[in-house]
N, C-alpha and C positions, 0 to 999 in steps of 0.2 A: 507841669508837675513834675517830680521825682522818684521814685521809690527808691527808698533807702533800706537795704539789706545789712544786719548784725547778727550775729548768734543764731544765725539760721531762720529768724523771722524777716519781714518787712513791713514797712508801711509807706503810704505814699502822703508826701505832703510838697508845698510849693517849695519852686526852685530857688528861691529866697534863702527859706528855712535849712533845706536840706545844701544849699550851699555855705551858708553860714555854720553848721553843723559840722561838716568837715573841717571847714577852714580853722574851725576853735579847736580840733581835735590836732590840727596839724601842727598850732601855735602852743601846743601844751609843751612843757620843758620835761628833761626826764627826770623822772623822781618825782614828779607830780600825781597827787591822788587823784583818784576817781572821781568825777562829778554826778550829779543826778539834774537833768534836764526834761523837762516837759515839752512836749511839741505837737501843735494841731495837725491834725490829719486827717484822712476819709480810709475810711473801713471799704472791704469789697462792695459793700452796699451802698455806696456814696454817701454816706453819715456820716459827719462829723465826729471825730473822737480824740483824746488826749494821749498820745503815747510817753510813756516815762522811759528814758533810755540812761545808763549809766557808762561812761566814757572816761576814759583815761589817756593816756600817753601811746599808749601801745594798741588800742581800740581799731579794729580793723572793718571800716565801714566803706562801704560801696553806695555809690547812686547811680540811678540811672535813669535818662527821661522815660516818661511813658505817658500816654494819651489819655484821658478820663474823659467821660461826662460828667463826671460830678463836680461839683462847684468848689473854688478853691477856698479852705477855710482861712480863716481870718490870721495871719502869721508876723503882722508888723511887730507888734511888740515883742514878740518869740526873737525875730529877725534881731531888733535893736538891743535886745538884751543879748544875745548869742556873740554880737559886734563887740559891743561896750565890755564883755568880759573877755575878748579876744584883744581889745586893747588894753586892758588893765595888765592881760598876763604878758605882753609885749611891751608894753611902756616904760623906758628907760628912768630910772629912779636915783635921784640924786640926793642925797639927804644931808644939812648941816650938821654938824657934831650934836647940839644942842635938840635938833628934831630925831635922830639917832639914840640919844639918850632915853627921849621920852616916849617913843614906841619899846623900846627896851624894858621900860619899869613897867610896862604895862602888859608886856608879850603878846604884841601884837604884831602880825606878820605884814610886812612893809611890802611885801608884794603884790599885794592888794590896793593898796593906798596910790590914788593919783593925786 
C-alpha cells in the first residue's frame, strides 16, 4: 500500500492506484484542465472509503510506501480507468481531412478520441 499526500491531506491506497494516479498527472499536457478522480482508499481505522481528488498538470503529489494491517481496497477498475485515461492523453492522433471536419463541425475535442 502507499500513502498519497496532496494539499496537506493524505490517504492510503493500493500501490497500483497510487502509481497510476501519479503517472497520469505527469502525462497531463501543459494547459490541461483539472480533473476529478475517485479512488478507493483505506481510512485510519482500516475501513474502506472513496477519496475524491482534483488534480491537474501542476499538482504536486507524493506517494510513500506504508505497511498496513488493513485489507487492500479493490482498485482494479480504478487503475484500469486511470491507465486508459493516460493512454488517451498520450496517444498520437492523426486525422484525415474529412475526420477533422467532422469533429470540428460538432466541436469535439479530438485529444480524447482513440
